[in-house]
N, C-alpha and C positions, 0 to 999 in steps of 0.2 A: 211836280209833286207836292199835294196838299199837305200842310203842317199835321194835320189828324190822320192822313193816312201812313204819314213817315212812322210816326207814333205806334200806330197799329203794328206796320211791318217791324219796328224794332223790338215790340213786345213780343211778337212771334218766333224771332230769332232768339230773344232770350230762352223763352219757354222753352223751344225746342232743344238748346243747348244744356238747359238744365235737365231736361229728358235724358239725353244722350249719359251726363255725367252720373245721373242715377241708376241707368242700366249697368256701365261700365265697372266690373269688380276685378281688377287686376289681382293675379294671384301673387302672393307674397313671394319676394325672391328668396331663395334658399340661401342660407348664410353660409359661408365655407368656416369648415369647423376650425379651432383654435389649437394651436402646437400642443397645448395642455390635453385638450379634448383627444388629439389624434394619439397621443402618446399613451391615456388612458385605454383608448380603443386597442392599440398594439399589446398592449400588458394585458388585457382581459382576454385575447385571442392566444396569446402565447399560455396563458394558464390553462384555458381551455384544452389546448394542444396538449399541454404535459400533461393533464388529469385524464384524457381520452387514452396518451401512451401508456400511463401508469396503469389504468384499468384492463390494459391488452397483454401487459407483463404477466408472464407466468414461471411458477418455479418448477414444473414438471420437468424431469430428466435434466435438472440443474446440478442436483447434490449427487453427482457420480463422482466417481475418480476420473482423471486428478484435480477435477473441482473443489473437491469435497473429500478431505481426508481425516479420519480419526488417528491421532497420533499415541494419545495415551486414553486408559479408560481405567478409573480408581473406585473401588467399591469398600465403603466402610459402614459396618452394622453394630447397631447395638441391641438389646432385648426388643427393644419398641420404636427402632428408627434405622433408616439405611441413606446413607449419603453417597451419590454417585458422582464423580469428577470426570469430566469428559475435556481433554484438551485437543483441538480440532484446528485444521489448518486449510482456508479457501483459494482460491486461485483469483487472479486478477481480473478475470472475466465473470465470475461469481462475485466478488466484490462490488463492480461497477452495478451488476444487476440488482443487488440489494441495497445500494444505494436509493436505487429509484423505488424498489418493491416495498424495502421496509421492514414489514411485519411478517416476521418467520417464528415457528416455533419448535421445541424439543420435546418428545415425549419417553419415556423409559418404560418398555413394557417387561414385567419381572417375569422371573423364573416360577412354573408352577409349584414347584417346591415351596417358593417363599409366598405365593399368591394364594394357596390353598390354605395355609395356616393364617395369613392376615387378612385376607379377603380384599386384598388391594391389589388388583391386577395390574395396573399401571400408575405411572405420574400424573401430575397435573400436568397442563402444558404449560410451559416456560419459555417466554419470548425471546428468541435470540438475540445477542448484541448487534447495533447496527455497526458497519464498516467506519472507521473513522483514521484519518493521519495516514493512509495509504497501509494500514495494518492489516496482515492476513491471517495470523496464528490466534486465537482467543482460548478461554478456559470458561467453561459453563458446570455450574454444580446445582444438583436435583437434590431435593429432599424429601422423604415422606416418611409418615409414621404410621403407629397402628395401635390399638387397645391393648391387645395382651401380648405377654412375653412370647418369644420363640424360643426354641431350645439352644443350647450352648453351642451344641457341633455344627448347626446350622449357621450361627452367626461365624464360626470359624470357617466354615465353608465360602460364606459372602467374603470374608476379609481374606482369605486364602486365593480369591481368584477363581474358584471353582464353579460356581454358576453361571449360567447365561442369558444374557439380556439382548433386547431387540430395543433399537434407536429407531423412531420414528422423525420423519421430518414433515411438518404441517406447513401448508400456505397460511394466509392472511385470513382465510374463510375455514380455518381448522380442519382442512383435508389435507390426508395423507398423500404426499407427494413421493414420499420414498422409505425405505424401510431397511435398515442395515441389521442381519442378523447376526447374532454372536459378536457384537459389536464389539467386545471386550478382546477378540482377539483379530480385530482389524488390522491389515499391514497399514504402515504409516512412513512419513519420511520427514526428516529435520525439523522438529518440534521448536518452536519459538515461543517466548514470553508473549502473553496477552492479557486482554483485559478481562475481569472476573464478573459473571452474573449468576447470582445466588437465589436460588427459590426454596423457602421453607413451607411446604405445603401438606401441613398435618393433615387436610381434608381431604386426603387422595383420593381421585376417584374410584370406584369399586368396580 
């Protein structure tokens, strides 16, 4: 083989090798996720699962005996205000549900004899206390005011417990899930001391 032919042959091989390397584009090898990335992914999936479960929770038919019991209902009125105090007890089952659900509300519907004079049909929605430390009994206080004085005989009737009130339980969308008619005469059992939630809603809904 001549020296010239050998150089041509060597050059051809080199060009062919270069062309092959130019056309070859190997796909990048996927990197294995680090332990930190795996933990973050698991945490994200867990949060999404918890959020989905919470969105599917409902309070419908949950605030019924024996899971929700009103132990005591006290009404205290002046000429331009009323304060209602409700002592209630929840079951362990409702306790665990409210731990996950979180937002629920109370509304008091006032008797016609009072609303006709004050033009206030019901109280503002008051957020219920969230369960904590295994506590099953709670106290919530709801207050409303109005512009004009009501007569003394009506004040006496309120303070003596002669009028009827309805208690509405609302879910997080403020939709009624249960109504207790004549809540002041609701039967109860073993009231215990609990935490207080107070609402001063002078701008009560009409």
